[in-house]
PLY file of the C-alpha trace (Angstrom):
ply
format ascii 1.0
element vertex 503
property float x
property float y
property float z
element edge 502
property int vertex1
property int vertex2
end_header
16.53 -21.95 -153.51
15.30 -20.10 -156.62
11.55 -19.35 -156.73
9.93 -17.79 -159.79
6.49 -16.53 -160.84
5.84 -19.45 -163.21
5.99 -21.84 -160.25
3.47 -19.72 -158.39
1.19 -19.64 -161.43
1.28 -23.41 -161.83
0.85 -24.05 -158.10
-2.53 -22.35 -158.22
-3.60 -24.68 -161.02
-2.08 -27.83 -159.51
-0.12 -28.09 -156.27
1.74 -31.13 -157.55
3.14 -29.76 -160.82
5.70 -27.15 -159.63
6.98 -29.55 -156.97
7.55 -32.17 -159.67
9.16 -29.49 -161.85
11.60 -28.78 -159.03
12.29 -32.36 -157.92
10.78 -34.76 -160.45
12.51 -37.05 -162.93
12.71 -34.88 -166.06
12.86 -37.82 -168.54
9.39 -38.81 -167.29
7.88 -35.56 -168.59
5.60 -35.68 -171.61
6.52 -33.89 -174.81
4.65 -30.63 -175.44
1.43 -31.33 -177.33
0.16 -29.38 -180.31
-2.42 -27.35 -178.42
0.14 -26.20 -175.87
2.46 -25.18 -178.71
-0.39 -23.24 -180.29
-1.16 -21.44 -177.01
2.50 -20.50 -176.70
2.50 -19.19 -180.27
-0.71 -17.24 -179.64
0.73 -15.66 -176.49
3.91 -14.70 -178.33
1.84 -13.10 -181.10
-0.27 -11.20 -178.54
2.88 -9.98 -176.80
4.44 -8.92 -180.13
1.36 -6.90 -181.10
1.45 -4.99 -177.80
5.17 -4.33 -178.05
4.64 -2.96 -181.56
2.25 -0.36 -180.12
4.83 0.77 -177.55
7.40 1.78 -180.08
10.74 2.07 -178.28
11.44 -0.32 -175.43
14.59 -1.81 -173.92
15.48 -5.39 -173.15
18.38 -6.23 -170.81
21.29 -7.98 -172.49
22.91 -10.82 -170.54
24.28 -14.36 -170.97
21.49 -16.94 -170.98
20.70 -18.20 -167.47
23.03 -15.73 -165.71
20.44 -14.10 -163.45
22.92 -11.92 -161.56
24.08 -10.38 -164.84
20.45 -10.10 -165.95
19.50 -8.10 -162.86
22.55 -5.87 -163.25
21.53 -5.09 -166.84
17.95 -4.41 -165.72
19.05 -2.13 -162.89
21.20 -0.16 -165.32
18.13 0.48 -167.48
16.06 1.47 -164.44
18.75 3.89 -163.25
18.76 5.47 -166.71
15.00 5.95 -166.41
13.97 4.37 -169.70
10.21 4.33 -170.33
9.68 0.60 -170.99
11.76 -2.42 -170.04
10.77 -5.70 -171.67
11.37 -8.93 -169.68
13.54 -7.27 -167.07
15.00 -9.54 -164.37
14.64 -8.73 -160.67
16.06 -10.73 -157.77
15.27 -10.49 -154.06
16.59 -12.63 -151.23
14.32 -13.75 -148.40
14.87 -15.99 -145.43
11.11 -16.20 -145.01
8.22 -14.08 -146.23
8.79 -11.36 -143.64
12.53 -11.20 -144.46
14.17 -11.27 -141.01
17.40 -9.41 -140.49
20.75 -11.19 -141.04
21.20 -11.05 -137.25
17.95 -12.97 -136.74
19.08 -15.54 -139.29
22.42 -16.07 -137.56
20.56 -16.78 -134.32
18.01 -19.07 -135.99
19.70 -21.42 -138.45
16.40 -23.12 -139.33
15.63 -20.29 -141.76
15.84 -21.28 -145.44
17.26 -18.75 -147.87
15.12 -18.13 -150.94
15.90 -16.07 -154.01
12.78 -14.78 -155.70
13.18 -14.32 -159.46
10.74 -11.91 -161.10
10.49 -11.42 -164.88
7.44 -9.23 -165.57
6.63 -8.77 -169.23
7.06 -5.02 -168.84
8.41 -2.55 -166.34
6.76 0.82 -167.04
8.18 4.10 -165.75
5.93 6.37 -163.66
6.41 9.46 -161.54
7.23 8.84 -157.87
10.16 8.55 -155.48
12.38 5.48 -155.57
16.04 4.64 -155.06
16.57 5.71 -158.69
15.28 9.28 -158.33
11.92 10.96 -158.93
10.57 8.04 -160.91
9.58 4.46 -160.19
8.42 1.41 -162.10
5.24 -0.66 -162.11
5.04 -4.28 -163.33
2.81 -5.20 -166.27
2.03 -8.73 -167.40
0.65 -9.58 -170.85
-1.87 -12.44 -170.62
-3.69 -14.43 -173.26
-6.86 -14.72 -171.17
-9.86 -12.45 -171.52
-10.57 -11.97 -167.83
-8.35 -11.15 -164.82
-8.13 -14.63 -163.28
-6.91 -15.01 -159.72
-3.75 -16.76 -160.91
-2.82 -13.73 -163.05
-3.35 -11.29 -160.19
-1.35 -13.40 -157.75
1.57 -13.48 -160.19
1.31 -9.70 -160.66
1.46 -9.29 -156.87
4.60 -11.47 -156.77
6.27 -9.21 -159.34
5.24 -6.13 -157.36
6.69 -7.47 -154.10
10.07 -8.27 -155.64
10.07 -4.94 -157.49
9.35 -3.11 -154.22
12.44 -4.60 -152.62
14.59 -3.67 -155.63
13.43 -0.05 -156.08
12.60 0.74 -152.45
8.90 1.53 -152.95
5.87 -0.53 -153.75
3.62 0.70 -156.58
-0.07 1.32 -155.92
-1.06 -1.16 -158.61
0.30 -3.76 -160.94
-1.28 -4.16 -164.38
-2.53 -6.89 -166.66
-2.87 -6.50 -170.41
-5.58 -8.97 -171.46
-6.83 -10.09 -174.84
-9.98 -7.97 -174.80
-11.12 -4.65 -176.17
-10.71 -2.98 -172.76
-7.52 -4.84 -172.02
-5.91 -2.75 -169.22
-6.69 -4.15 -165.77
-5.36 -2.71 -162.52
-4.43 -5.26 -159.85
-5.25 -4.11 -156.31
-2.02 -4.92 -154.48
-3.46 -4.22 -151.01
-5.78 -7.16 -151.65
-3.56 -9.50 -153.65
-0.16 -9.29 -151.97
-1.45 -10.91 -148.73
-3.19 -13.63 -150.76
-0.05 -14.14 -152.82
2.05 -14.49 -149.68
-0.33 -17.09 -148.27
-0.18 -19.17 -151.45
3.58 -18.73 -151.70
4.09 -19.87 -148.11
2.04 -23.00 -148.74
4.10 -23.72 -151.86
7.39 -23.29 -149.99
6.16 -25.68 -147.31
5.22 -28.28 -149.94
8.70 -27.98 -151.45
10.18 -29.07 -148.11
8.08 -32.25 -147.84
9.66 -35.60 -148.80
6.89 -36.41 -151.31
4.99 -34.23 -153.78
1.37 -33.31 -152.97
-1.33 -35.90 -153.57
-2.28 -36.59 -157.15
-5.67 -35.37 -158.38
-6.63 -35.93 -162.00
-8.75 -33.16 -163.45
-8.57 -33.65 -167.21
-9.68 -30.14 -168.05
-6.66 -28.79 -166.15
-4.26 -31.71 -166.55
-4.35 -32.43 -170.27
-1.77 -29.76 -171.16
0.60 -30.63 -168.32
3.88 -32.38 -169.09
3.43 -34.56 -165.97
-0.01 -35.82 -167.00
0.95 -39.41 -167.90
3.19 -39.72 -164.85
0.41 -38.54 -162.52
-2.21 -40.62 -164.33
-0.18 -43.79 -163.75
0.06 -42.94 -160.06
-3.70 -42.31 -159.89
-4.46 -45.59 -161.66
-2.17 -47.56 -159.37
-4.00 -46.06 -156.38
-7.48 -46.38 -157.94
-7.72 -42.72 -156.97
-11.23 -41.35 -156.59
-10.39 -38.39 -158.84
-10.64 -40.88 -161.74
-14.33 -41.34 -160.94
-16.66 -39.07 -162.95
-18.40 -36.60 -160.67
-15.66 -36.42 -158.04
-14.67 -32.74 -157.96
-11.99 -31.35 -155.62
-14.72 -30.03 -153.29
-16.53 -33.38 -153.18
-13.24 -35.22 -152.76
-12.42 -33.15 -149.67
-15.83 -33.98 -148.21
-15.34 -37.69 -148.90
-11.89 -37.65 -147.31
-13.29 -36.02 -144.18
-15.58 -39.05 -143.85
-12.65 -41.46 -144.53
-14.27 -42.48 -147.82
-11.12 -42.89 -149.89
-11.71 -46.02 -152.01
-14.17 -47.18 -154.64
-15.39 -49.89 -152.27
-16.09 -47.50 -149.42
-17.92 -45.07 -151.70
-19.90 -47.85 -153.38
-21.17 -49.02 -149.97
-22.05 -45.53 -148.72
-25.70 -44.49 -148.40
-26.91 -41.32 -150.14
-28.10 -39.95 -146.78
-24.48 -39.89 -145.59
-23.51 -37.44 -148.34
-26.53 -35.47 -149.43
-26.25 -32.62 -146.88
-22.55 -32.02 -147.46
-21.20 -29.04 -149.49
-21.15 -29.96 -153.18
-23.75 -32.69 -152.77
-27.50 -33.00 -152.83
-29.72 -36.07 -152.91
-29.47 -36.59 -156.67
-25.69 -36.04 -156.81
-25.03 -38.32 -153.83
-27.11 -41.20 -155.23
-25.63 -40.85 -158.70
-22.04 -40.74 -157.43
-22.54 -43.87 -155.35
-24.05 -45.66 -158.34
-21.13 -44.48 -160.46
-18.72 -46.07 -157.97
-20.73 -49.30 -158.08
-20.64 -49.30 -161.88
-16.84 -48.90 -162.00
-16.30 -51.36 -159.15
-18.38 -54.09 -160.82
-17.43 -53.06 -164.38
-20.96 -52.96 -165.68
-23.47 -50.28 -166.74
-26.25 -49.52 -164.28
-29.55 -47.74 -164.83
-30.02 -44.59 -162.77
-33.16 -44.40 -160.61
-36.09 -43.04 -162.64
-33.76 -42.82 -165.65
-35.60 -43.11 -168.95
-34.43 -41.26 -172.07
-36.59 -39.27 -174.45
-38.86 -41.37 -176.61
-37.04 -40.34 -179.78
-33.90 -42.15 -178.64
-35.75 -45.40 -177.93
-36.54 -46.20 -181.53
-34.76 -46.39 -184.85
-36.00 -43.85 -187.39
-36.11 -44.63 -191.15
-33.39 -41.99 -191.69
-31.05 -40.74 -188.97
-28.52 -37.92 -189.11
-25.39 -37.73 -186.92
-23.82 -34.30 -186.59
-20.40 -33.14 -185.36
-18.49 -29.86 -185.67
-14.84 -28.82 -185.70
-14.15 -25.24 -184.65
-11.31 -22.75 -184.35
-12.17 -20.71 -181.21
-9.53 -18.02 -181.76
-11.15 -17.13 -185.08
-14.69 -17.60 -183.73
-15.04 -19.99 -186.65
-16.89 -23.28 -187.15
-14.98 -24.56 -190.13
-16.27 -28.13 -190.49
-19.87 -29.31 -190.29
-19.95 -33.09 -190.63
-23.13 -35.11 -191.19
-23.48 -38.89 -191.36
-26.73 -39.85 -193.11
-27.94 -43.35 -192.17
-30.85 -44.65 -194.27
-32.16 -47.72 -192.45
-34.63 -48.69 -195.18
-32.17 -48.47 -198.06
-29.41 -49.85 -195.79
-27.02 -47.10 -196.87
-24.92 -44.54 -195.05
-23.04 -41.56 -196.40
-20.83 -38.98 -194.75
-20.93 -35.33 -195.82
-18.01 -33.10 -194.85
-18.77 -29.40 -195.32
-15.43 -27.70 -194.73
-14.40 -24.05 -194.95
-10.96 -24.09 -196.51
-10.84 -20.36 -195.79
-12.59 -18.60 -192.88
-14.70 -16.62 -195.35
-16.37 -19.86 -196.46
-18.19 -20.41 -193.17
-21.43 -18.99 -194.56
-21.17 -21.34 -197.56
-20.83 -24.50 -195.46
-23.68 -23.28 -193.21
-25.95 -23.13 -196.23
-24.73 -26.54 -197.42
-25.57 -27.96 -194.00
-29.09 -26.50 -194.08
-29.69 -27.77 -197.61
-28.76 -31.30 -196.56
-30.75 -31.53 -193.32
-33.84 -30.13 -195.06
-33.66 -33.01 -197.55
-34.69 -35.20 -194.59
-37.26 -33.05 -192.75
-38.40 -35.85 -190.43
-34.99 -37.30 -189.56
-33.73 -36.89 -185.99
-30.32 -35.20 -185.73
-28.15 -36.87 -183.13
-25.15 -35.07 -181.61
-22.97 -35.34 -178.50
-23.08 -32.36 -176.06
-24.64 -28.95 -176.46
-22.04 -27.34 -178.76
-23.88 -28.29 -181.95
-27.09 -26.64 -180.71
-25.28 -23.45 -179.74
-23.46 -23.38 -183.08
-26.62 -23.70 -185.17
-28.16 -20.83 -183.19
-25.01 -18.74 -183.65
-24.72 -19.36 -187.37
-28.42 -18.74 -187.92
-28.17 -15.37 -186.17
-24.82 -14.44 -187.77
-26.01 -15.08 -191.32
-29.57 -13.82 -190.73
-31.17 -17.13 -191.64
-34.98 -17.09 -191.30
-36.18 -18.72 -188.08
-38.45 -20.92 -190.18
-35.33 -22.65 -191.51
-33.47 -22.86 -188.18
-35.91 -23.72 -185.39
-37.51 -26.77 -187.04
-33.97 -28.13 -187.39
-33.18 -27.43 -183.74
-36.39 -29.20 -182.71
-35.04 -32.38 -184.30
-31.80 -32.34 -182.31
-31.23 -35.15 -179.80
-28.26 -34.78 -177.45
-26.98 -38.34 -176.89
-24.71 -37.14 -174.07
-27.59 -35.54 -172.17
-29.71 -38.68 -172.49
-26.80 -40.85 -171.41
-25.81 -39.01 -168.23
-29.45 -38.73 -167.11
-30.15 -42.41 -167.45
-27.12 -44.67 -166.92
-23.86 -44.98 -165.01
-21.04 -46.44 -167.07
-17.77 -48.04 -165.89
-15.65 -45.29 -167.45
-13.32 -42.57 -166.17
-14.96 -39.86 -168.25
-18.22 -39.23 -170.08
-16.37 -37.75 -173.04
-17.31 -39.28 -176.39
-13.91 -40.94 -176.81
-13.99 -42.64 -173.42
-17.51 -44.01 -173.88
-17.11 -45.11 -177.50
-13.80 -46.83 -176.76
-15.39 -48.66 -173.84
-17.89 -49.96 -176.41
-15.04 -51.09 -178.67
-15.07 -48.24 -181.20
-11.71 -46.90 -182.40
-10.77 -43.76 -184.30
-8.71 -44.24 -187.44
-6.47 -41.32 -186.50
-5.07 -42.65 -183.23
-3.52 -39.39 -182.04
-6.27 -37.07 -183.24
-8.36 -34.97 -180.87
-10.45 -31.83 -180.99
-7.54 -29.86 -179.55
-5.13 -31.19 -182.17
-7.61 -30.32 -184.92
-7.47 -26.69 -183.77
-3.70 -26.77 -184.23
-3.89 -28.64 -187.54
-6.39 -26.19 -189.02
-4.08 -23.31 -188.08
-1.25 -25.17 -189.81
-3.44 -25.71 -192.87
-4.10 -21.97 -193.11
-0.35 -21.30 -192.87
1.01 -24.06 -195.09
-1.79 -25.18 -197.43
-0.90 -28.80 -196.64
-4.09 -30.62 -197.70
-3.21 -33.77 -195.77
-4.01 -31.79 -192.61
-7.57 -31.20 -193.83
-7.92 -34.87 -194.72
-6.90 -35.94 -191.21
-9.38 -33.48 -189.68
-12.18 -34.74 -191.94
-11.39 -38.36 -191.06
-11.46 -37.52 -187.35
-14.76 -35.65 -187.71
-16.36 -38.56 -189.56
-15.28 -40.94 -186.82
-16.81 -38.60 -184.22
-20.13 -38.90 -186.07
-19.80 -42.68 -186.25
-18.86 -42.87 -182.57
-21.97 -40.85 -181.71
-24.03 -43.37 -183.68
-22.31 -46.22 -181.88
-23.16 -44.77 -178.46
-26.74 -43.99 -179.46
-27.31 -47.52 -180.79
-25.91 -49.01 -177.60
-28.20 -46.82 -175.49
-31.24 -47.92 -177.52
-30.34 -51.59 -177.04
-29.59 -51.13 -173.34
-32.98 -49.60 -172.61
-34.87 -52.01 -174.80
-33.34 -54.85 -172.78
-34.06 -53.18 -169.44
-37.55 -51.91 -170.11
-38.65 -54.99 -172.05
-36.61 -57.90 -170.67
-36.57 -61.03 -172.82
-38.74 -63.96 -171.75
-36.91 -66.83 -170.00
0 1
1 2
2 3
3 4
4 5
5 6
6 7
7 8
8 9
9 10
10 11
11 12
12 13
13 14
14 15
15 16
16 17
17 18
18 19
19 20
20 21
21 22
22 23
23 24
24 25
25 26
26 27
27 28
28 29
29 30
30 31
31 32
32 33
33 34
34 35
35 36
36 37
37 38
38 39
39 40
40 41
41 42
42 43
43 44
44 45
45 46
46 47
47 48
48 49
49 50
50 51
51 52
52 53
53 54
54 55
55 56
56 57
57 58
58 59
59 60
60 61
61 62
62 63
63 64
64 65
65 66
66 67
67 68
68 69
69 70
70 71
71 72
72 73
73 74
74 75
75 76
76 77
77 78
78 79
79 80
80 81
81 82
82 83
83 84
84 85
85 86
86 87
87 88
88 89
89 90
90 91
91 92
92 93
93 94
94 95
95 96
96 97
97 98
98 99
99 100
100 101
101 102
102 103
103 104
104 105
105 106
106 107
107 108
108 109
109 110
110 111
111 112
112 113
113 114
114 115
115 116
116 117
117 118
118 119
119 120
120 121
121 122
122 123
123 124
124 125
125 126
126 127
127 128
128 129
129 130
130 131
131 132
132 133
133 134
134 135
135 136
136 137
137 138
138 139
139 140
140 141
141 142
142 143
143 144
144 145
145 146
146 147
147 148
148 149
149 150
150 151
151 152
152 153
153 154
154 155
155 156
156 157
157 158
158 159
159 160
160 161
161 162
162 163
163 164
164 165
165 166
166 167
167 168
168 169
169 170
170 171
171 172
172 173
173 174
174 175
175 176
176 177
177 178
178 179
179 180
180 181
181 182
182 183
183 184
184 185
185 186
186 187
187 188
188 189
189 190
190 191
191 192
192 193
193 194
194 195
195 196
196 197
197 198
198 199
199 200
200 201
201 202
202 203
203 204
204 205
205 206
206 207
207 208
208 209
209 210
210 211
211 212
212 213
213 214
214 215
215 216
216 217
217 218
218 219
219 220
220 221
221 222
222 223
223 224
224 225
225 226
226 227
227 228
228 229
229 230
230 231
231 232
232 233
233 234
234 235
235 236
236 237
237 238
238 239
239 240
240 241
241 242
242 243
243 244
244 245
245 246
246 247
247 248
248 249
249 250
250 251
251 252
252 253
253 254
254 255
255 256
256 257
257 258
258 259
259 260
260 261
261 262
262 263
263 264
264 265
265 266
266 267
267 268
268 269
269 270
270 271
271 272
272 273
273 274
274 275
275 276
276 277
277 278
278 279
279 280
280 281
281 282
282 283
283 284
284 285
285 286
286 287
287 288
288 289
289 290
290 291
291 292
292 293
293 294
294 295
295 296
296 297
297 298
298 299
299 300
300 301
301 302
302 303
303 304
304 305
305 306
306 307
307 308
308 309
309 310
310 311
311 312
312 313
313 314
314 315
315 316
316 317
317 318
318 319
319 320
320 321
321 322
322 323
323 324
324 325
325 326
326 327
327 328
328 329
329 330
330 331
331 332
332 333
333 334
334 335
335 336
336 337
337 338
338 339
339 340
340 341
341 342
342 343
343 344
344 345
345 346
346 347
347 348
348 349
349 350
350 351
351 352
352 353
353 354
354 355
355 356
356 357
357 358
358 359
359 360
360 361
361 362
362 363
363 364
364 365
365 366
366 367
367 368
368 369
369 370
370 371
371 372
372 373
373 374
374 375
375 376
376 377
377 378
378 379
379 380
380 381
381 382
382 383
383 384
384 385
385 386
386 387
387 388
388 389
389 390
390 391
391 392
392 393
393 394
394 395
395 396
396 397
397 398
398 399
399 400
400 401
401 402
402 403
403 404
404 405
405 406
406 407
407 408
408 409
409 410
410 411
411 412
412 413
413 414
414 415
415 416
416 417
417 418
418 419
419 420
420 421
421 422
422 423
423 424
424 425
425 426
426 427
427 428
428 429
429 430
430 431
431 432
432 433
433 434
434 435
435 436
436 437
437 438
438 439
439 440
440 441
441 442
442 443
443 444
444 445
445 446
446 447
447 448
448 449
449 450
450 451
451 452
452 453
453 454
454 455
455 456
456 457
457 458
458 459
459 460
460 461
461 462
462 463
463 464
464 465
465 466
466 467
467 468
468 469
469 470
470 471
471 472
472 473
473 474
474 475
475 476
476 477
477 478
478 479
479 480
480 481
481 482
482 483
483 484
484 485
485 486
486 487
487 488
488 489
489 490
490 491
491 492
492 493
493 494
494 495
495 496
496 497
497 498
498 499
499 500
500 501
501 502
């Protein structure tokens, strides 16, 4: 059985994915989405820039997919003692993680033979004693992240273990090249090889089971996975608790230990049963139970002591709805969208301040300020904290006087914050799309998302295709209108609950 580092990487993110990759029905996989394609392009560009700094390096030449030939070509380069080997291929056979002798295997036929396939981004020559002579190699992986995540270090330890078996000596460290100013990071192999072996053993055991590991939907981790829709259908058919907002893996484990595995059982649990468990306190326990009741009965429920800020309980003469589109890789907020709703004049107008080039960010920032100061008393509604953080960032970046920034910030009203503090909704997520669609709102661009807009803006910069900007602007306008839709619903909900109509 062939085991590679990519499987180990993915297993740390989701135990189900690499098992499905090995045994699942490939036609059921989702097509790669635009954000995943962009991440792959970004990683390739990062790798290319590092290789350009190295100058001369060697890459083994072999027929595609012929791993035996690939290792032979890699070993030839190692025996020659070249300085850098790019994407070398190393193979090591194991019957278990401690690699018993062939004699032990012949006496114990229950052993499974595994071939570990290692393809580190670089093998770098160093002084030392190995089977090749007075030099050895260390593995180096090039990662797009900006910090040395556990998953990166575990993969580096996997490469080091296979390399040790090939060259006859284990290096003191493996290395990560990250996307930061101080990018070189040494991986402590004394620490990470044992952890890697533990994770690897668990993965190998899961591969032997008749069914893949239990589904758990975590949208932040799952959205880029090609098994997302397949797993989501399984979760829906099971009414899996991971679809309930607020159920984290830690809380799910605690609920399972109490045999609370269904919406009904959670909805009928008392807060006292949960509030002293890890991951819970009194407020979390009560809110999670109410969330289960809301989904179970398919109706919104007011949280205990949940009243929003006064400025969301009334309709102002003029209201502003604000949403941003950003390109994180460029540290750029390229679209500042404002929907102006004049209740007295019964008019509404959308303003789309867009930076067609990154250098125009300062221009659209000033256009935004000019507009919001035309309505100095109007509340500015937004969804989540990003808009607040962005206004602070842009004000500091472009040295805008505080007298022009802080009065604007004081008018901000976070609809998301008011919502999650006051009501439980029968939804799977408190993202704007999930809530607005539950209320019946639909985006004109059916496939659009914030992640896709990142990809589309990159494509705009490369191609100059103006239809891409138009789609982004349409999506941004609908985000503003969706925020208004949610805010108006919240106003009506609390007016009805705090001032019930006479019979």
